[in-house]
HTML snippet that shows the backbone in 3Dmol.js (N, CA, C, O; Angstrom):
<script src="https://3Dmol.org/build/3Dmol-min.js"></script>
<div id="view" style="width:600px;height:400px;position:relative"></div>
<script>
const pdb = `
ATOM      1  N   MET A   1       9.028 -19.350 -21.551  1.00  0.00           N
ATOM      2  CA  MET A   1      10.307 -18.631 -20.415  1.00  0.00           C
ATOM      3  C   MET A   1      11.065 -20.488 -20.363  1.00  0.00           C
ATOM      4  O   MET A   1      10.658 -21.610 -20.062  1.00  0.00           O
ATOM      5  N   SER A   2      12.271 -19.891 -20.832  1.00  0.00           N
ATOM      6  CA  SER A   2      12.988 -20.996 -20.611  1.00  0.00           C
ATOM      7  C   SER A   2      13.588 -22.150 -19.320  1.00  0.00           C
ATOM      8  O   SER A   2      14.264 -21.671 -18.410  1.00  0.00           O
ATOM      9  N   VAL A   3      13.360 -23.275 -19.331  1.00  0.00           N
ATOM     10  CA  VAL A   3      13.486 -24.025 -18.133  1.00  0.00           C
ATOM     11  C   VAL A   3      14.712 -23.443 -17.399  1.00  0.00           C
ATOM     12  O   VAL A   3      14.655 -23.560 -16.175  1.00  0.00           O
ATOM     13  N   PHE A   4      15.982 -22.746 -17.978  1.00  0.00           N
ATOM     14  CA  PHE A   4      17.125 -22.335 -16.920  1.00  0.00           C
ATOM     15  C   PHE A   4      16.846 -21.235 -16.803  1.00  0.00           C
ATOM     16  O   PHE A   4      17.782 -20.654 -16.254  1.00  0.00           O
ATOM     17  N   LEU A   5      15.714 -20.314 -17.110  1.00  0.00           N
ATOM     18  CA  LEU A   5      15.643 -18.814 -16.270  1.00  0.00           C
ATOM     19  C   LEU A   5      14.537 -19.451 -15.263  1.00  0.00           C
ATOM     20  O   LEU A   5      14.565 -19.141 -14.072  1.00  0.00           O
ATOM     21  N   ARG A   6      13.717 -20.208 -15.692  1.00  0.00           N
ATOM     22  CA  ARG A   6      12.364 -20.586 -15.022  1.00  0.00           C
ATOM     23  C   ARG A   6      12.772 -21.281 -13.419  1.00  0.00           C
ATOM     24  O   ARG A   6      12.199 -20.919 -12.392  1.00  0.00           O
ATOM     25  N   VAL A   7      13.589 -22.065 -13.446  1.00  0.00           N
ATOM     26  CA  VAL A   7      13.507 -23.048 -12.413  1.00  0.00           C
ATOM     27  C   VAL A   7      14.461 -22.260 -11.482  1.00  0.00           C
ATOM     28  O   VAL A   7      14.035 -22.209 -10.328  1.00  0.00           O
ATOM     29  N   PRO A   8      15.776 -21.562 -11.711  1.00  0.00           N
ATOM     30  CA  PRO A   8      16.297 -20.672 -10.397  1.00  0.00           C
ATOM     31  C   PRO A   8      15.246 -19.442  -9.946  1.00  0.00           C
ATOM     32  O   PRO A   8      15.187 -18.948  -8.820  1.00  0.00           O
ATOM     33  N   LEU A   9      14.448 -19.079 -11.084  1.00  0.00           N
ATOM     34  CA  LEU A   9      13.751 -17.933 -10.780  1.00  0.00           C
ATOM     35  C   LEU A   9      12.581 -18.500  -9.430  1.00  0.00           C
ATOM     36  O   LEU A   9      12.248 -17.874  -8.425  1.00  0.00           O
ATOM     37  N   GLY A  10      12.213 -19.706  -9.816  1.00  0.00           N
ATOM     38  CA  GLY A  10      11.346 -20.017  -9.300  1.00  0.00           C
ATOM     39  C   GLY A  10      11.546 -20.546  -7.463  1.00  0.00           C
ATOM     40  O   GLY A  10      10.776 -20.610  -6.505  1.00  0.00           O
ATOM     41  N   PHE A  11      13.080 -20.856  -7.697  1.00  0.00           N
ATOM     42  CA  PHE A  11      13.533 -21.483  -6.278  1.00  0.00           C
ATOM     43  C   PHE A  11      14.111 -20.233  -5.706  1.00  0.00           C
ATOM     44  O   PHE A  11      14.320 -20.151  -4.496  1.00  0.00           O
ATOM     45  N   LEU A  12      14.384 -19.232  -6.548  1.00  0.00           N
ATOM     46  CA  LEU A  12      14.585 -17.800  -5.459  1.00  0.00           C
ATOM     47  C   LEU A  12      13.821 -16.899  -5.025  1.00  0.00           C
ATOM     48  O   LEU A  12      14.068 -16.006  -4.215  1.00  0.00           O
ATOM     49  N   ILE A  13      12.291 -17.287  -5.917  1.00  0.00           N
ATOM     50  CA  ILE A  13      10.866 -16.807  -4.764  1.00  0.00           C
ATOM     51  C   ILE A  13      10.497 -17.554  -3.817  1.00  0.00           C
ATOM     52  O   ILE A  13      10.050 -17.137  -2.748  1.00  0.00           O
ATOM     53  N   MET A  14      10.703 -19.142  -4.227  1.00  0.00           N
ATOM     54  CA  MET A  14      10.669 -19.997  -3.325  1.00  0.00           C
ATOM     55  C   MET A  14      11.450 -19.852  -1.526  1.00  0.00           C
ATOM     56  O   MET A  14      10.988 -20.249  -0.457  1.00  0.00           O
ATOM     57  N   ALA A  15      12.884 -19.057  -1.853  1.00  0.00           N
ATOM     58  CA  ALA A  15      13.461 -18.980  -0.668  1.00  0.00           C
ATOM     59  C   ALA A  15      13.087 -17.438  -0.280  1.00  0.00           C
ATOM     60  O   ALA A  15      13.389 -17.145   0.877  1.00  0.00           O
ATOM     61  N   ILE A  16      12.545 -16.518  -0.969  1.00  0.00           N
ATOM     62  CA  ILE A  16      12.117 -15.271  -0.692  1.00  0.00           C
ATOM     63  C   ILE A  16      10.617 -15.864   0.643  1.00  0.00           C
ATOM     64  O   ILE A  16      10.396 -15.270   1.699  1.00  0.00           O
ATOM     65  N   GLY A  17       9.924 -16.974   0.204  1.00  0.00           N
ATOM     66  CA  GLY A  17       8.824 -17.187   0.877  1.00  0.00           C
ATOM     67  C   GLY A  17       8.956 -17.617   2.017  1.00  0.00           C
ATOM     68  O   GLY A  17       8.357 -17.178   2.998  1.00  0.00           O
ATOM     69  N   VAL A  18       9.983 -18.781   2.010  1.00  0.00           N
ATOM     70  CA  VAL A  18      11.043 -19.305   3.061  1.00  0.00           C
ATOM     71  C   VAL A  18      11.404 -18.763   4.307  1.00  0.00           C
ATOM     72  O   VAL A  18      11.161 -19.154   5.449  1.00  0.00           O
ATOM     73  N   LEU A  19      12.160 -17.589   3.797  1.00  0.00           N
ATOM     74  CA  LEU A  19      12.826 -16.525   4.459  1.00  0.00           C
ATOM     75  C   LEU A  19      11.720 -15.555   4.900  1.00  0.00           C
ATOM     76  O   LEU A  19      12.085 -14.782   5.786  1.00  0.00           O
ATOM     77  N   MET A  20      10.423 -15.419   4.474  1.00  0.00           N
ATOM     78  CA  MET A  20       9.759 -14.467   5.165  1.00  0.00           C
ATOM     79  C   MET A  20       9.044 -15.493   6.301  1.00  0.00           C
ATOM     80  O   MET A  20       9.309 -15.173   7.460  1.00  0.00           O
ATOM     81  N   VAL A  21       8.241 -16.590   6.156  1.00  0.00           N
ATOM     82  CA  VAL A  21       7.804 -17.392   7.246  1.00  0.00           C
ATOM     83  C   VAL A  21       8.721 -17.337   8.712  1.00  0.00           C
ATOM     84  O   VAL A  21       8.281 -17.093   9.835  1.00  0.00           O
ATOM     85  N   TRP A  22      10.288 -17.677   8.275  1.00  0.00           N
ATOM     86  CA  TRP A  22      11.170 -17.996   9.132  1.00  0.00           C
ATOM     87  C   TRP A  22      11.651 -16.361  10.034  1.00  0.00           C
ATOM     88  O   TRP A  22      11.597 -16.181  11.251  1.00  0.00           O
ATOM     89  N   LYS A  23      11.947 -15.699   9.334  1.00  0.00           N
ATOM     90  CA  LYS A  23      12.371 -14.576   9.620  1.00  0.00           C
ATOM     91  C   LYS A  23      11.334 -13.272   9.977  1.00  0.00           C
ATOM     92  O   LYS A  23      11.689 -12.134  10.286  1.00  0.00           O
ATOM     93  N   THR A  24      10.069 -13.740   9.850  1.00  0.00           N
ATOM     94  CA  THR A  24       9.007 -12.768  10.446  1.00  0.00           C
ATOM     95  C   THR A  24       9.225 -11.316  10.588  1.00  0.00           C
ATOM     96  O   THR A  24       8.860 -10.408   9.841  1.00  0.00           O
ATOM     97  N   VAL A  25       9.894 -11.272  11.698  1.00  0.00           N
ATOM     98  CA  VAL A  25      10.220 -10.789  12.791  1.00  0.00           C
ATOM     99  C   VAL A  25      10.892  -9.500  12.221  1.00  0.00           C
ATOM    100  O   VAL A  25      10.497  -8.386  12.567  1.00  0.00           O
ATOM    101  N   TRP A  26      12.160  -9.719  11.130  1.00  0.00           N
ATOM    102  CA  TRP A  26      12.767  -9.145  11.044  1.00  0.00           C
ATOM    103  C   TRP A  26      12.507  -8.150   9.578  1.00  0.00           C
ATOM    104  O   TRP A  26      13.058  -7.076   9.338  1.00  0.00           O
ATOM    105  N   PHE A  27      11.491  -8.883   8.706  1.00  0.00           N
ATOM    106  CA  PHE A  27      10.192  -8.701   7.728  1.00  0.00           C
ATOM    107  C   PHE A  27       9.631  -6.991   8.820  1.00  0.00           C
ATOM    108  O   PHE A  27       9.595  -5.793   8.539  1.00  0.00           O
ATOM    109  N   GLN A  28       9.321  -7.747   9.978  1.00  0.00           N
ATOM    110  CA  GLN A  28       8.480  -6.921  10.234  1.00  0.00           C
ATOM    111  C   GLN A  28       9.236  -5.197  10.758  1.00  0.00           C
ATOM    112  O   GLN A  28       8.727  -4.089  10.926  1.00  0.00           O
ATOM    113  N   ASP A  29      10.517  -5.677  10.865  1.00  0.00           N
ATOM    114  CA  ASP A  29      11.250  -4.322  11.654  1.00  0.00           C
ATOM    115  C   ASP A  29      11.249  -3.163  10.399  1.00  0.00           C
ATOM    116  O   ASP A  29      11.150  -1.935  10.398  1.00  0.00           O
ATOM    117  N   ILE A  30      11.423  -4.272   9.252  1.00  0.00           N
ATOM    118  CA  ILE A  30      11.860  -3.527   8.032  1.00  0.00           C
ATOM    119  C   ILE A  30      10.644  -2.759   7.369  1.00  0.00           C
ATOM    120  O   ILE A  30      10.762  -1.625   6.905  1.00  0.00           O
ATOM    121  N   ILE A  31       9.569  -3.420   7.369  1.00  0.00           N
ATOM    122  CA  ILE A  31       7.926  -2.796   6.781  1.00  0.00           C
ATOM    123  C   ILE A  31       7.676  -2.537   7.766  1.00  0.00           C
ATOM    124  O   ILE A  31       8.103  -1.433   7.426  1.00  0.00           O
ATOM    125  N   GLY A  32       7.297  -2.372   9.060  1.00  0.00           N
ATOM    126  CA  GLY A  32       6.369  -1.592  10.413  1.00  0.00           C
ATOM    127  C   GLY A  32       5.622  -2.915  10.536  1.00  0.00           C
ATOM    128  O   GLY A  32       5.839  -4.096  10.266  1.00  0.00           O
ATOM    129  N   VAL A  33       4.606  -2.153  11.088  1.00  0.00           N
ATOM    130  CA  VAL A  33       3.218  -2.545  11.495  1.00  0.00           C
ATOM    131  C   VAL A  33       1.979  -2.163  10.551  1.00  0.00           C
ATOM    132  O   VAL A  33       1.354  -1.116  10.382  1.00  0.00           O
ATOM    133  N   ILE A  34       1.874  -3.650   9.923  1.00  0.00           N
ATOM    134  CA  ILE A  34       0.277  -3.172   9.059  1.00  0.00           C
ATOM    135  C   ILE A  34      -0.593  -2.972   9.790  1.00  0.00           C
ATOM    136  O   ILE A  34      -0.838  -3.970  10.466  1.00  0.00           O
ATOM    137  N   ASP A  35      -1.441  -1.824  10.078  1.00  0.00           N
ATOM    138  CA  ASP A  35      -2.552  -1.361  10.885  1.00  0.00           C
ATOM    139  C   ASP A  35      -3.348  -2.151  10.600  1.00  0.00           C
ATOM    140  O   ASP A  35      -3.681  -2.884  11.532  1.00  0.00           O
ATOM    141  N   TRP A  36      -4.073  -2.415   9.148  1.00  0.00           N
ATOM    142  CA  TRP A  36      -4.655  -2.993   8.610  1.00  0.00           C
ATOM    143  C   TRP A  36      -5.121  -4.499   9.271  1.00  0.00           C
ATOM    144  O   TRP A  36      -6.209  -4.695   9.813  1.00  0.00           O
ATOM    145  N   ALA A  37      -4.081  -5.478   9.104  1.00  0.00           N
ATOM    146  CA  ALA A  37      -3.809  -6.556   9.457  1.00  0.00           C
ATOM    147  C   ALA A  37      -3.746  -6.829  11.585  1.00  0.00           C
ATOM    148  O   ALA A  37      -3.998  -7.852  12.222  1.00  0.00           O
ATOM    149  N   GLU A  38      -3.330  -5.493  12.072  1.00  0.00           N
ATOM    150  CA  GLU A  38      -3.653  -5.352  13.276  1.00  0.00           C
ATOM    151  C   GLU A  38      -5.008  -5.327  13.853  1.00  0.00           C
ATOM    152  O   GLU A  38      -5.246  -5.665  15.012  1.00  0.00           O
ATOM    153  N   GLU A  39      -6.350  -4.697  12.564  1.00  0.00           N
ATOM    154  CA  GLU A  39      -7.300  -4.268  12.901  1.00  0.00           C
ATOM    155  C   GLU A  39      -8.179  -5.821  12.711  1.00  0.00           C
ATOM    156  O   GLU A  39      -8.847  -6.465  13.520  1.00  0.00           O
ATOM    157  N   LYS A  40      -7.951  -5.983  11.756  1.00  0.00           N
ATOM    158  CA  LYS A  40      -8.421  -7.522  11.038  1.00  0.00           C
ATOM    159  C   LYS A  40      -8.069  -8.701  11.841  1.00  0.00           C
ATOM    160  O   LYS A  40      -8.929  -9.581  11.884  1.00  0.00           O
ATOM    161  N   ILE A  41      -7.069  -8.878  12.430  1.00  0.00           N
ATOM    162  CA  ILE A  41      -6.910 -10.514  12.761  1.00  0.00           C
ATOM    163  C   ILE A  41      -6.263  -9.574  14.278  1.00  0.00           C
ATOM    164  O   ILE A  41      -6.923 -10.064  15.194  1.00  0.00           O
ATOM    165  N   GLY A  42      -5.790  -9.039  14.586  1.00  0.00           N
ATOM    166  CA  GLY A  42      -6.210  -8.897  16.286  1.00  0.00           C
ATOM    167  C   GLY A  42      -4.507  -8.250  16.590  1.00  0.00           C
ATOM    168  O   GLY A  42      -3.946  -7.293  16.057  1.00  0.00           O
ATOM    169  N   SER A  43      -3.979  -9.265  17.722  1.00  0.00           N
ATOM    170  CA  SER A  43      -2.924  -8.784  18.343  1.00  0.00           C
ATOM    171  C   SER A  43      -2.144  -9.844  17.367  1.00  0.00           C
ATOM    172  O   SER A  43      -2.667 -10.896  16.999  1.00  0.00           O
ATOM    173  N   GLY A  44      -0.778  -9.416  16.981  1.00  0.00           N
ATOM    174  CA  GLY A  44      -0.045 -10.177  16.425  1.00  0.00           C
ATOM    175  C   GLY A  44      -0.938 -10.481  14.846  1.00  0.00           C
ATOM    176  O   GLY A  44      -1.022 -11.531  14.209  1.00  0.00           O
ATOM    177  N   GLY A  45      -1.384  -9.444  14.623  1.00  0.00           N
ATOM    178  CA  GLY A  45      -1.980  -9.832  13.344  1.00  0.00           C
ATOM    179  C   GLY A  45      -0.786  -9.651  11.992  1.00  0.00           C
ATOM    180  O   GLY A  45      -0.858 -10.244  10.915  1.00  0.00           O
ATOM    181  N   THR A  46       0.147  -8.796  12.356  1.00  0.00           N
ATOM    182  CA  THR A  46       1.329  -8.038  11.162  1.00  0.00           C
ATOM    183  C   THR A  46       2.064  -9.737  11.128  1.00  0.00           C
ATOM    184  O   THR A  46       1.991 -10.443  10.122  1.00  0.00           O
ATOM    185  N   ASN A  47       2.642 -10.106  12.212  1.00  0.00           N
ATOM    186  CA  ASN A  47       3.089 -11.223  12.147  1.00  0.00           C
ATOM    187  C   ASN A  47       2.702 -12.538  11.453  1.00  0.00           C
ATOM    188  O   ASN A  47       3.532 -13.248  10.886  1.00  0.00           O
ATOM    189  N   SER A  48       1.248 -12.851  11.541  1.00  0.00           N
ATOM    190  CA  SER A  48       0.328 -13.734  11.005  1.00  0.00           C
ATOM    191  C   SER A  48       0.336 -13.311   9.789  1.00  0.00           C
ATOM    192  O   SER A  48       0.957 -14.062   9.037  1.00  0.00           O
ATOM    193  N   PHE A  49      -0.283 -12.056   9.123  1.00  0.00           N
ATOM    194  CA  PHE A  49      -0.191 -11.788   7.633  1.00  0.00           C
ATOM    195  C   PHE A  49       0.857 -11.832   6.918  1.00  0.00           C
ATOM    196  O   PHE A  49       0.869 -11.877   5.688  1.00  0.00           O
ATOM    197  N   LEU A  50       2.259 -11.817   7.993  1.00  0.00           N
ATOM    198  CA  LEU A  50       3.593 -12.001   6.958  1.00  0.00           C
ATOM    199  C   LEU A  50       3.844 -12.849   6.708  1.00  0.00           C
ATOM    200  O   LEU A  50       4.298 -12.947   5.568  1.00  0.00           O
ATOM    201  N   LYS A  51       3.746 -14.165   7.593  1.00  0.00           N
ATOM    202  CA  LYS A  51       3.317 -15.617   6.985  1.00  0.00           C
ATOM    203  C   LYS A  51       3.010 -15.901   6.047  1.00  0.00           C
ATOM    204  O   LYS A  51       3.687 -16.324   5.109  1.00  0.00           O
ATOM    205  N   ILE A  52       1.411 -15.637   6.160  1.00  0.00           N
ATOM    206  CA  ILE A  52       0.172 -16.006   5.269  1.00  0.00           C
ATOM    207  C   ILE A  52       1.068 -16.089   4.030  1.00  0.00           C
ATOM    208  O   ILE A  52       1.546 -17.093   3.502  1.00  0.00           O
ATOM    209  N   LEU A  53       1.244 -14.121   3.510  1.00  0.00           N
ATOM    210  CA  LEU A  53       2.157 -14.467   2.317  1.00  0.00           C
ATOM    211  C   LEU A  53       3.370 -14.466   2.270  1.00  0.00           C
ATOM    212  O   LEU A  53       3.858 -13.670   1.467  1.00  0.00           O
ATOM    213  N   GLY A  54       4.064 -15.097   2.864  1.00  0.00           N
ATOM    214  CA  GLY A  54       4.827 -15.797   2.758  1.00  0.00           C
ATOM    215  C   GLY A  54       4.744 -17.316   2.317  1.00  0.00           C
ATOM    216  O   GLY A  54       5.636 -17.952   1.755  1.00  0.00           O
ATOM    217  N   ILE A  55       3.925 -17.608   2.559  1.00  0.00           N
ATOM    218  CA  ILE A  55       3.309 -19.326   2.105  1.00  0.00           C
ATOM    219  C   ILE A  55       2.982 -18.973   0.948  1.00  0.00           C
ATOM    220  O   ILE A  55       3.420 -19.802   0.150  1.00  0.00           O
ATOM    221  N   ILE A  56       2.252 -17.898   0.285  1.00  0.00           N
ATOM    222  CA  ILE A  56       1.623 -17.532  -0.769  1.00  0.00           C
ATOM    223  C   ILE A  56       2.795 -17.326  -1.844  1.00  0.00           C
ATOM    224  O   ILE A  56       2.976 -17.852  -2.942  1.00  0.00           O
ATOM    225  N   ILE A  57       3.363 -16.580  -1.287  1.00  0.00           N
ATOM    226  CA  ILE A  57       4.803 -16.750  -2.131  1.00  0.00           C
ATOM    227  C   ILE A  57       5.575 -17.955  -2.548  1.00  0.00           C
ATOM    228  O   ILE A  57       6.121 -18.202  -3.623  1.00  0.00           O
ATOM    229  N   ILE A  58       5.513 -18.480  -1.713  1.00  0.00           N
ATOM    230  CA  ILE A  58       5.945 -19.866  -1.787  1.00  0.00           C
ATOM    231  C   ILE A  58       5.215 -20.630  -2.408  1.00  0.00           C
ATOM    232  O   ILE A  58       5.842 -21.605  -2.823  1.00  0.00           O
ATOM    233  N   PHE A  59       4.086 -20.627  -2.681  1.00  0.00           N
ATOM    234  CA  PHE A  59       3.292 -21.299  -3.594  1.00  0.00           C
ATOM    235  C   PHE A  59       3.459 -20.859  -4.950  1.00  0.00           C
ATOM    236  O   PHE A  59       3.572 -21.543  -5.967  1.00  0.00           O
ATOM    237  N   ILE A  60       3.456 -19.410  -4.789  1.00  0.00           N
ATOM    238  CA  ILE A  60       4.080 -19.149  -6.431  1.00  0.00           C
ATOM    239  C   ILE A  60       5.113 -19.502  -6.663  1.00  0.00           C
ATOM    240  O   ILE A  60       5.014 -19.923  -7.816  1.00  0.00           O
ATOM    241  N   GLY A  61       6.240 -19.652  -6.305  1.00  0.00           N
ATOM    242  CA  GLY A  61       7.394 -19.805  -6.477  1.00  0.00           C
ATOM    243  C   GLY A  61       7.343 -21.132  -7.154  1.00  0.00           C
ATOM    244  O   GLY A  61       8.011 -21.245  -8.181  1.00  0.00           O
ATOM    245  N   ILE A  62       6.585 -22.250  -6.693  1.00  0.00           N
ATOM    246  CA  ILE A  62       6.008 -23.750  -6.835  1.00  0.00           C
ATOM    247  C   ILE A  62       5.584 -23.600  -8.361  1.00  0.00           C
ATOM    248  O   ILE A  62       6.178 -24.074  -9.330  1.00  0.00           O
ATOM    249  N   ALA A  63       4.362 -22.795  -8.355  1.00  0.00           N
ATOM    250  CA  ALA A  63       3.999 -23.137  -9.845  1.00  0.00           C
ATOM    251  C   ALA A  63       4.761 -22.416 -10.974  1.00  0.00           C
ATOM    252  O   ALA A  63       4.500 -22.430 -12.177  1.00  0.00           O
ATOM    253  N   THR A  64       6.108 -21.560 -10.104  1.00  0.00           N
ATOM    254  CA  THR A  64       6.752 -20.942 -11.564  1.00  0.00           C
ATOM    255  C   THR A  64       7.741 -21.975 -11.819  1.00  0.00           C
ATOM    256  O   THR A  64       7.778 -22.313 -13.002  1.00  0.00           O
ATOM    257  N   VAL A  65       8.409 -22.465 -11.183  1.00  0.00           N
ATOM    258  CA  VAL A  65       9.094 -24.332 -11.826  1.00  0.00           C
ATOM    259  C   VAL A  65       8.551 -25.396 -12.185  1.00  0.00           C
ATOM    260  O   VAL A  65       9.195 -26.415 -12.435  1.00  0.00           O
ATOM    261  N   THR A  66       7.248 -25.300 -12.261  1.00  0.00           N
ATOM    262  CA  THR A  66       7.189 -26.543 -12.759  1.00  0.00           C
ATOM    263  C   THR A  66       5.748 -25.714 -14.226  1.00  0.00           C
ATOM    264  O   THR A  66       4.755 -26.192 -14.774  1.00  0.00           O
ATOM    265  N   ASN A  67       6.424 -24.398 -14.291  1.00  0.00           N
ATOM    266  CA  ASN A  67       5.612 -23.464 -15.150  1.00  0.00           C
ATOM    267  C   ASN A  67       3.629 -23.513 -15.158  1.00  0.00           C
ATOM    268  O   ASN A  67       2.865 -23.006 -15.980  1.00  0.00           O
ATOM    269  N   ILE A  68       3.404 -24.085 -14.277  1.00  0.00           N
ATOM    270  CA  ILE A  68       1.709 -24.187 -13.978  1.00  0.00           C
ATOM    271  C   ILE A  68       1.626 -22.104 -13.949  1.00  0.00           C
ATOM    272  O   ILE A  68       0.580 -21.545 -14.277  1.00  0.00           O
ATOM    273  N   ILE A  69       2.461 -21.562 -13.660  1.00  0.00           N
ATOM    274  CA  ILE A  69       1.931 -20.091 -13.618  1.00  0.00           C
ATOM    275  C   ILE A  69       1.859 -19.424 -15.271  1.00  0.00           C
ATOM    276  O   ILE A  69       1.452 -18.262 -15.262  1.00  0.00           O
ATOM    277  N   SER A  70       2.031 -19.713 -16.007  1.00  0.00           N
ATOM    278  CA  SER A  70       1.909 -19.513 -17.707  1.00  0.00           C
ATOM    279  C   SER A  70       0.502 -19.681 -17.796  1.00  0.00           C
ATOM    280  O   SER A  70      -0.367 -19.037 -18.383  1.00  0.00           O
ATOM    281  N   ASP A  71       0.473 -20.756 -17.037  1.00  0.00           N
ATOM    282  CA  ASP A  71      -1.343 -21.074 -17.890  1.00  0.00           C
ATOM    283  C   ASP A  71      -2.220 -20.540 -17.126  1.00  0.00           C
ATOM    284  O   ASP A  71      -3.325 -20.311 -17.618  1.00  0.00           O
ATOM    285  N   ILE A  72      -1.965 -20.201 -15.728  1.00  0.00           N
ATOM    286  CA  ILE A  72      -2.562 -19.109 -14.945  1.00  0.00           C
ATOM    287  C   ILE A  72      -3.062 -17.700 -15.095  1.00  0.00           C
ATOM    288  O   ILE A  72      -4.133 -17.194 -14.758  1.00  0.00           O
ATOM    289  N   LEU A  73      -1.673 -17.045 -15.873  1.00  0.00           N
ATOM    290  CA  LEU A  73      -1.877 -15.960 -16.167  1.00  0.00           C
ATOM    291  C   LEU A  73      -1.950 -16.193 -17.455  1.00  0.00           C
ATOM    292  O   LEU A  73      -1.893 -15.098 -18.014  1.00  0.00           O
ATOM    293  N   THR A  74      -2.079 -17.323 -18.478  1.00  0.00           N
ATOM    294  CA  THR A  74      -3.058 -16.538 -19.613  1.00  0.00           C
ATOM    295  C   THR A  74      -4.327 -17.007 -19.601  1.00  0.00           C
ATOM    296  O   THR A  74      -5.125 -16.771 -20.508  1.00  0.00           O
ATOM    297  N   ASP A  75      -4.591 -17.699 -18.571  1.00  0.00           N
ATOM    298  CA  ASP A  75      -6.376 -17.665 -18.058  1.00  0.00           C
ATOM    299  C   ASP A  75      -6.758 -16.978 -17.689  1.00  0.00           C
ATOM    300  O   ASP A  75      -7.985 -16.871 -17.698  1.00  0.00           O
ATOM    301  N   PHE A  76      -5.682 -15.749 -16.930  1.00  0.00           N
ATOM    302  CA  PHE A  76      -6.617 -14.643 -16.249  1.00  0.00           C
ATOM    303  C   PHE A  76      -6.301 -13.840 -17.116  1.00  0.00           C
ATOM    304  O   PHE A  76      -7.099 -12.920 -16.936  1.00  0.00           O
ATOM    305  N   ALA A  77      -5.277 -13.408 -18.449  1.00  0.00           N
ATOM    306  CA  ALA A  77      -5.313 -12.370 -19.062  1.00  0.00           C
ATOM    307  C   ALA A  77      -6.663 -12.568 -20.282  1.00  0.00           C
ATOM    308  O   ALA A  77      -7.333 -11.692 -20.828  1.00  0.00           O
ATOM    309  N   GLY A  78      -6.721 -14.025 -20.424  1.00  0.00           N
ATOM    310  CA  GLY A  78      -8.261 -14.458 -21.327  1.00  0.00           C
ATOM    311  C   GLY A  78      -9.478 -13.823 -20.726  1.00  0.00           C
ATOM    312  O   GLY A  78     -10.328 -13.570 -21.580  1.00  0.00           O
ATOM    313  N   LEU A  79      -9.887 -13.414 -19.205  1.00  0.00           N
ATOM    314  CA  LEU A  79     -10.512 -12.989 -18.941  1.00  0.00           C
ATOM    315  C   LEU A  79     -10.836 -11.519 -19.208  1.00  0.00           C
ATOM    316  O   LEU A  79     -11.828 -10.805 -19.057  1.00  0.00           O
ATOM    317  N   PHE A  80      -9.724 -11.379 -19.617  1.00  0.00           N
ATOM    318  CA  PHE A  80     -10.077  -9.315 -19.899  1.00  0.00           C
ATOM    319  C   PHE A  80      -9.690  -9.211 -21.656  1.00  0.00           C
ATOM    320  O   PHE A  80      -9.925  -8.155 -22.245  1.00  0.00           O
ATOM    321  N   ILE A  81      -9.027 -10.522 -22.469  1.00  0.00           N
ATOM    322  CA  ILE A  81      -8.992  -9.524 -23.548  1.00  0.00           C
ATOM    323  C   ILE A  81      -9.679 -10.894 -24.596  1.00  0.00           C
ATOM    324  O   ILE A  81      -9.406 -12.085 -24.442  1.00  0.00           O
ATOM    325  N   ARG A  82     -10.441 -10.422 -25.457  1.00  0.00           N
ATOM    326  CA  ARG A  82     -11.637 -11.407 -26.208  1.00  0.00           C
ATOM    327  C   ARG A  82     -10.177 -11.449 -27.756  1.00  0.00           C
ATOM    328  O   ARG A  82      -9.510 -10.541 -28.251  1.00  0.00           O
ATOM    329  N   THR A  83     -10.244 -13.204 -28.087  1.00  0.00           N
ATOM    330  CA  THR A  83      -9.381 -13.369 -29.329  1.00  0.00           C
ATOM    331  C   THR A  83     -10.542 -14.098 -30.163  1.00  0.00           C
ATOM    332  O   THR A  83     -10.334 -14.463 -31.320  1.00  0.00           O
TER     333      THR A  83
END
`;
const viewer = $3Dmol.createViewer("view");
viewer.addModel(pdb, "pdb");
viewer.setStyle({}, {cartoon: {color: "spectrum"}});
viewer.zoomTo();
viewer.render();
</script>
């Protein structure tokens, strides 16, 4: 992927992750309560789950900007495809 596409895309992914951590209640209003998170994490589990998901999305954005994501995806695909 070209650096001119990879860097803005990575920053956009990071911005979505930051927004997800910062405005968790807004995302919860859109998505609704996640029953699995409430059951497994406890009271406020949806907020915690969305914050953790936002942090993971931020790391995916960082991996996209630094082009580590292509190495990760190549190694992951190598598990399923024999060459």
